[in-house]
C-alpha positions in Angstrom: -106.1 -31.2 51.3 -104.3 -34.6 50.8 -105.7 -37.7 51.0 -104.6 -41.5 51.1 -106.6 -44.3 49.7 -106.4 -47.3 51.6 -106.5 -50.6 50.0 -109.1 -52.8 51.8 -107.4 -55.8 51.2 -103.7 -55.3 52.5 -104.4 -51.8 54.5 -101.3 -50.1 52.0 -101.5 -46.8 51.0 -102.1 -46.9 47.6 -101.7 -43.1 46.2 -101.8 -39.5 47.3 -104.8 -37.9 45.6 -105.5 -34.2 45.6 -108.8 -32.8 46.8 -110.9 -33.5 43.3 -109.8 -37.0 42.6 -110.6 -38.3 46.4 -114.2 -36.7 45.8 -114.7 -38.5 42.4 -113.6 -41.8 43.9 -115.8 -41.1 46.8 -118.6 -40.3 44.5 -117.8 -43.6 42.3 -118.1 -45.7 45.5 -121.2 -44.5 46.7 -122.5 -45.2 43.1 -121.1 -48.9 43.5 -122.8 -49.3 46.8 -126.0 -48.2 45.3 -125.4 -50.4 42.4 -124.9 -53.1 44.5 -128.2 -52.9 46.5 -130.2 -53.4 43.6 -129.4 -57.3 43.3 -129.9 -58.3 39.6 -131.7 -61.4 40.7 -134.5 -59.7 42.3 -137.5 -59.3 40.5 -138.3 -55.6 41.8 -139.5 -53.3 39.2 -136.6 -51.4 38.1 -136.7 -47.6 36.3 -135.2 -46.5 33.1 -131.5 -45.7 32.8 -130.3 -42.5 33.2 -129.5 -39.9 30.7 -126.7 -37.1 30.5 -129.3 -34.2 29.6 -130.5 -32.5 32.4 -134.0 -32.1 31.0 -134.9 -31.5 27.3 -134.1 -28.6 25.8 -137.4 -27.8 24.0 -140.7 -29.8 24.0 -140.3 -33.1 22.8 -142.9 -34.7 20.4 -141.3 -38.2 19.9 -140.1 -40.3 22.9 -138.5 -42.9 20.7 -137.5 -43.6 16.9 -137.9 -46.6 14.7 -135.3 -46.2 11.8 -135.7 -47.9 8.8 -132.5 -48.3 6.9 -133.0 -49.4 3.3 -129.2 -50.5 2.8 -127.4 -50.0 -0.9 -128.8 -47.1 -2.3 -133.0 -47.0 -3.5 -133.8 -45.8 -6.8 -136.0 -42.5 -6.1 -137.1 -43.0 -10.2 -138.8 -46.0 -9.5 -140.6 -45.1 -6.4 -140.9 -41.5 -5.5 -139.6 -39.2 -7.8 -141.5 -39.6 -11.1 -139.5 -37.8 -13.9 -141.6 -38.1 -17.1 -138.4 -36.1 -18.7 -136.7 -39.3 -18.3 -139.0 -41.2 -20.2 -138.9 -38.5 -23.1 -135.5 -38.9 -23.5 -135.0 -42.6 -22.5 -131.9 -43.6 -24.5 -130.6 -40.3 -25.4 -127.6 -38.6 -24.0 -127.5 -36.7 -20.7 -127.3 -33.2 -20.7 -123.3 -32.9 -20.4 -124.1 -29.5 -18.5 -125.6 -31.2 -15.6 -122.7 -34.0 -14.9 -119.5 -32.0 -16.2 -117.4 -31.8 -13.3 -119.6 -33.6 -11.0 -118.6 -36.8 -8.7 -119.7 -39.9 -10.3 -119.2 -43.5 -9.3 -118.8 -46.2 -11.5 -119.9 -45.0 -14.7 -117.1 -42.2 -14.5 -115.8 -41.7 -17.9 -118.4 -43.5 -19.6 -120.8 -42.4 -22.2 -123.7 -40.9 -20.1 -127.4 -41.9 -20.9 -130.9 -41.0 -19.9 -132.6 -43.9 -18.6 -136.4 -43.4 -18.0 -138.7 -45.7 -15.2 -140.8 -48.5 -17.2 -143.0 -48.3 -14.2 -146.1 -46.4 -14.0 -147.1 -43.7 -10.9 -150.3 -42.7 -9.9 -151.1 -40.1 -7.1 -152.3 -41.4 -4.2 -154.5 -40.3 -1.3 -155.8 -36.7 -0.3 -152.3 -35.4 -0.7 -152.1 -36.8 -4.3 -148.4 -37.9 -3.9 -147.1 -39.8 -6.7 -145.9 -43.1 -5.8 -144.9 -46.0 -8.0 -146.8 -49.2 -8.4 -143.8 -51.2 -7.3 -145.3 -49.5 -3.5 -149.1 -50.6 -3.3 -148.9 -50.6 0.5 -147.2 -47.2 0.8 -149.5 -46.0 -1.6 -152.1 -46.3 1.0 -150.4 -44.6 4.0 -149.5 -41.5 1.6 -151.1 -39.2 4.0 -149.8 -40.5 7.2 -146.2 -39.8 5.5 -144.1 -36.8 4.8 -142.1 -37.5 1.6 -138.7 -36.0 1.3 -137.7 -35.9 -2.5 -134.4 -33.7 -1.8 -132.4 -35.8 0.4 -128.4 -34.6 0.0 -125.4 -36.5 1.2 -121.8 -35.9 0.9 -120.8 -39.4 0.2 -120.9 -41.3 -3.2 -120.0 -44.9 -1.7 -121.3 -47.2 0.4 -119.8 -47.6 3.7 -119.0 -43.7 4.0 -122.5 -43.0 2.9 -123.9 -45.3 5.6 -121.6 -43.8 8.5 -122.4 -40.6 7.4 -126.3 -41.2 7.7 -125.8 -43.0 11.2 -123.0 -40.6 12.3 -122.9 -37.4 10.6 -119.3 -38.2 9.5 -118.2 -40.2 6.9 -115.3 -41.2 8.8 -115.6 -44.5 11.0 -115.3 -44.0 14.6 -118.2 -41.5 15.6 -121.4 -42.4 17.6 -124.6 -43.7 15.6 -127.4 -41.5 16.0 -129.0 -44.2 18.3 -125.8 -44.3 20.6 -126.4 -40.1 20.8 -130.2 -40.8 22.0 -129.2 -43.4 24.6 -126.5 -41.3 25.7 -128.4 -38.3 26.1 -132.0 -39.4 26.8 -131.6 -42.6 28.6 -134.1 -45.6 28.7 -137.8 -46.1 29.5 -137.1 -49.7 30.1 -133.9 -50.9 31.9 -135.1 -54.8 31.1 -134.2 -53.9 27.3 -131.2 -52.2 25.7 -131.9 -48.2 24.8 -130.6 -49.2 21.6 -131.5 -52.4 19.6 -131.0 -53.3 16.2 -132.3 -55.7 13.5 -131.2 -56.8 10.0 -133.2 -58.4 7.1 -132.1 -59.2 3.6 -128.8 -60.9 4.9 -127.5 -62.6 1.9 -128.6 -59.4 -0.7 -125.9 -56.7 -0.8 -123.2 -55.2 1.1 -121.7 -56.3 4.4 -123.3 -54.5 7.7 -120.7 -53.7 9.8 -121.2 -53.4 13.9 -119.9 -49.9 13.8 -122.9 -49.0 11.9 -124.7 -49.2 15.7 -121.6 -48.3 17.6 -121.2 -45.9 20.4 -118.0 -44.3 18.8 -116.0 -42.5 21.9 -119.2 -42.6 23.8 -119.2 -45.0 26.8 -119.8 -48.5 25.4 -123.1 -48.9 27.1 -124.4 -46.8 24.5 -124.0 -49.0 21.5 -126.7 -50.9 19.7 -127.4 -54.7 20.5 -128.1 -56.8 17.6 -131.0 -59.4 17.7 -130.5 -62.2 15.9 -133.3 -64.2 14.1 -132.8 -67.3 15.8 -133.7 -69.2 19.4 -131.0 -67.1 21.2 -131.5 -63.9 19.8 -128.5 -62.3 21.9 -125.5 -64.3 22.0 -124.2 -65.9 25.0 -126.8 -64.6 27.2 -128.8 -67.5 27.8 -127.7 -69.7 30.7 -125.5 -73.1 29.8 -126.9 -76.4 30.5 -126.9 -76.9 34.3 -126.8 -73.4 35.6 -130.3 -72.1 36.6 -131.2 -68.4 37.0 -130.2 -68.3 40.9 -126.8 -69.5 40.3 -126.4 -67.1 37.3 -127.4 -64.2 39.7 -124.9 -65.1 42.3 -122.4 -65.4 39.7 -123.4 -62.0 38.5 -123.4 -60.4 42.0 -119.8 -61.8 42.5 -118.6 -60.7 39.3 -120.2 -57.2 39.9 -118.4 -57.0 43.3 -115.0 -57.7 41.8 -115.6 -55.0 38.8 -116.3 -52.2 42.0 -113.5 -53.2 43.6 -111.3 -52.7 40.4 -113.3 -49.6 39.5 -112.3 -48.2 42.7 -108.8 -48.6 42.0 -108.6 -47.5 38.4 -111.5 -45.3 38.0 -112.0 -46.5 34.4 -115.4 -45.6 32.9 -115.4 -49.1 30.9 -115.9 -51.1 34.3 -119.1 -49.1 34.8 -120.1 -50.0 31.4 -119.1 -53.5 31.8 -121.0 -54.0 35.0 -124.2 -52.5 33.3 -123.6 -54.8 30.4 -123.7 -57.9 32.9 -126.5 -56.8 34.5 -128.6 -56.1 31.2 -127.4 -59.4 29.9 -128.9 -61.0 32.9 -132.0 -59.2 32.9 -132.7 -60.1 29.0 -132.8 -63.7 29.7 -136.5 -63.0 30.8 -137.4 -60.0 28.7 -135.9 -61.1 25.5 -137.6 -64.5 24.7 -141.0 -62.8 25.8 -140.2 -59.9 23.5 -139.7 -62.4 20.3 -142.5 -64.4 21.0 -145.0 -63.2 18.5 -147.7 -65.9 19.0 -149.8 -63.8 21.3 -150.3 -61.5 18.3 -154.0 -61.3 16.8 -154.4 -62.6 13.5 -155.4 -59.6 12.4 -152.3 -57.9 13.3 -150.0 -60.9 11.7 -152.0 -60.4 8.6 -151.2 -56.6 8.3 -147.4 -57.2 8.2 -147.6 -60.1 5.3 -147.4 -63.4 4.7 -143.4 -63.4 5.9 -144.4 -62.4 9.3 -143.7 -65.7 11.2 -140.3 -66.0 9.3 -137.5 -65.0 11.7 -135.3 -62.4 10.2 -137.7 -61.4 7.5 -138.2 -57.6 7.3 -141.9 -58.2 8.3 -141.0 -60.2 11.3 -138.5 -57.3 11.9 -141.1 -54.3 11.6 -143.6 -56.4 14.5 -140.7 -56.6 16.6 -139.9 -52.5 16.1 -143.6 -52.3 17.1 -143.0 -54.8 20.3 -140.0 -52.8 21.3 -141.5 -49.7 20.7 -144.4 -50.3 23.0 -141.8 -51.5 25.6 -139.8 -48.2 26.0 -137.0 -49.0 23.5 -135.5 -45.3 22.7 -133.8 -46.2 19.3 -134.9 -49.4 17.0 -132.5 -49.8 14.1 -133.8 -52.0 11.2 -131.8 -52.8 8.1 -132.7 -54.3 5.2 -130.0 -55.2 2.8 -130.2 -55.5 -1.1 -131.0 -52.4 -3.0 -127.4 -51.7 -4.8 -128.7 -52.2 -8.3 -125.8 -51.3 -10.9 -127.6 -54.2 -12.8 -130.7 -56.0 -13.5 -132.7 -53.4 -11.7 -136.4 -54.2 -12.6 -136.0 -57.6 -11.4 -133.9 -57.0 -8.0 -136.1 -53.9 -7.0 -139.3 -55.5 -7.9 -138.2 -58.2 -5.1 -136.9 -55.8 -2.7 -140.3 -53.8 -2.6 -142.3 -57.1 -2.1 -140.3 -58.0 0.9 -140.6 -54.7 2.5 -143.3 -52.4 1.3 -146.3 -54.1 2.9 -144.3 -54.4 6.4 -143.0 -51.0 6.3 -147.0 -50.0 5.5 -148.1 -52.0 8.4 -145.7 -50.7 10.9 -147.2 -47.2 10.4 -150.9 -48.7 10.6 -150.1 -50.9 13.6 -148.4 -48.1 15.8 -151.4 -45.7 14.9 -154.4 -48.2 15.8 -151.9 -48.5 19.3 -151.9 -44.6 19.6 -148.0 -45.0 19.5 -147.5 -43.3 16.1 -148.2 -39.8 18.3 -144.6 -40.0 20.1 -142.8 -42.4 17.6 -140.6 -41.0 14.7 -140.6 -43.6 12.0 -137.9 -43.0 9.5 -137.8 -44.7 6.2 -134.4 -44.0 4.6 -131.3 -44.9 2.2 -127.8 -44.0 2.4 -128.1 -42.5 -1.5 -130.2 -42.6 -4.6 -129.4 -43.7 -8.1 -128.3 -41.6 -11.2 -130.8 -40.7 -13.9 -128.3 -42.4 -16.2 -128.2 -46.0 -16.8 -125.2 -48.3 -16.2 -124.6 -51.0 -18.5 -126.1 -51.5 -21.8 -129.4 -49.4 -22.9 -132.2 -52.0 -21.9 -135.6 -51.0 -20.5 -135.9 -54.6 -19.5 -132.5 -54.9 -17.5 -130.6 -51.9 -17.1 -128.8 -50.5 -13.7 -128.1 -47.0 -11.8 -125.2 -45.9 -10.4 -124.7 -44.4 -7.2 -126.3 -40.6 -6.7 -125.7 -38.4 -3.6 -127.0 -34.9 -4.7 -130.8 -35.7 -4.5 -132.5 -38.9 -3.2 -136.1 -39.6 -1.7 -137.2 -40.9 2.0 -140.0 -40.6 4.2 -140.9 -40.0 7.8 -144.2 -40.2 9.7 -145.0 -39.9 13.1 -144.2 -37.7 16.2 -144.3 -34.0 15.1 -144.1 -34.7 11.3 -146.4 -33.1 9.1 -148.6 -35.9 7.4 -149.6 -35.9 3.7 -146.5 -33.8 2.9 -144.2 -34.2 -0.1 -141.3 -31.9 0.5 -138.8 -30.6 -1.9 -138.7 -30.4 -5.5 -135.7 -32.1 -7.9 -135.0 -30.7 -11.5 -136.6 -32.5 -14.4 -134.0 -35.3 -14.4 -134.1 -35.8 -10.8 -130.3 -34.9 -10.6 -130.4 -31.9 -8.0 -132.6 -30.1 -6.2 -134.1 -26.8 -7.2 -136.2 -26.2 -4.0 -136.0 -27.3 -0.5 -132.5 -29.3 -0.2 -132.6 -31.4 2.7 -129.0 -32.3 3.7 -128.5 -35.4 6.2 -127.0 -32.9 8.6 -130.3 -31.0 8.4 -132.3 -33.9 9.0 -130.6 -35.0 12.0 -131.0 -31.4 13.6 -134.6 -32.0 12.8 -135.1 -35.4 14.4 -133.1 -34.4 17.6 -135.4 -31.2 17.8 -138.4 -33.6 17.4 -136.9 -35.5 20.6 -136.9 -32.3 22.5 -132.9 -31.7 21.7 -131.0 -28.8 20.7 -128.7 -30.3 18.2 -126.1 -28.0 19.1 -126.1 -28.7 22.9 -125.9 -32.8 22.6 -122.2 -33.1 23.0 -119.4 -35.2 24.5 -116.0 -34.0 25.2 -113.1 -36.2 23.4 -109.9 -35.5 22.6 -110.3 -31.8 23.7 -113.0 -30.9 20.9 -116.9 -30.9 22.4 -118.1 -33.3 19.4 -122.0 -33.3 18.4 -124.3 -35.7 16.1 -124.3 -32.8 13.5 -120.5 -32.1 13.5 -120.3 -28.1 12.9 -123.4 -28.4 10.7 -127.2 -28.7 10.4 -130.3 -26.4 10.7 -133.8 -27.9 11.5 -136.4 -28.2 8.6 -139.4 -26.5 10.2 -141.4 -26.9 7.5 -141.6 -30.6 8.2 -143.0 -30.3 11.4 -146.7 -30.0 12.1 
């Protein structure tokens, strides 16, 4: 069968198409007709966006994820992994048997000296987890969280390590976990993006690249949308002076019609993504201001998150917004807090970082639990790698630093299907490598996807002749972490 597509404007033949292409264009036209019937300035309730999966692979425990990324490399030795051996050997050489042949970052070729932690650790809660005095609020929620002490990455420097944590690969250009979930599961709320990003600690530490919440080779509609701590949370969404909502709606309708016409000719999936972006931007004009306005929150909730909760762009404000996004059905909320890269002056800087983040992170768990949202919300508190048991710089217990360490570091998670009150994994007496239950980033990704009802080997996207997935060709879920 051959068919001719006729240009609706000049009635001249455009191309000779085979059956498959003709039917593809026909289906695309039906989609455009359906989209056109949903005029963006109508107030009718809209369902969530569609998903690539035709149903979940396994029963899901989680509907959404809040991922708290402490960017810069949190030292496990001052927070979650107490090592008396480091105190006993403080200032002495590190055993060469542990470090010979191992990758090191900035202390490579230098004398490797053991550095103990000056902070006290105490067993907390019914679980008896050992937590540093720097984290008094996290100490109160230890029975609600699962602490993993044996995380393993493959990257020793910040940018590839953050990329690896988010994308399952060190090379830029892959989709992030939030984009994969947007693609695979869709959204429960079409008035807000499926994947939202909030950042704090913005004058501290490394840059945050937009590709850390990018869609890679997935359609661009799945990339994260960053909300700024400003009057206009999303740039260029608000109407300019003199343009009201009805006028903007008519403009969006006209742009949609032109984009549909173009799409019918060139069949470019990015045109469809552009249409959806315009539609989403229009709806966010109403949904985002309501989301960002925390004035209606009860005083006891504001107090729970700490004194900086009313400061836009703080970790406290962002944790509260994460809860508000979760209860509105946003699929993936990514929180970044910068400033954990302590190659020097670690005691002062780490104390500041913990003061900024400890109470808000713990409050988020408590708030979700009070509202019944923790049952189906997966919360992950993670960093791209940890720090070395060897010091960096001169030996000074009041002013020392630690280098990057990818072989063994700590994180915690809570909520939907995670076994609470548990410490998983055990590191050696120097905290250098796991001796029990290593948790590779690929395995963690596979576990998180399983909680969301996804078999990590079956959520794929074909690109350049290959089926890609978040876990690449690796990863096994860790059933020990699951309730």
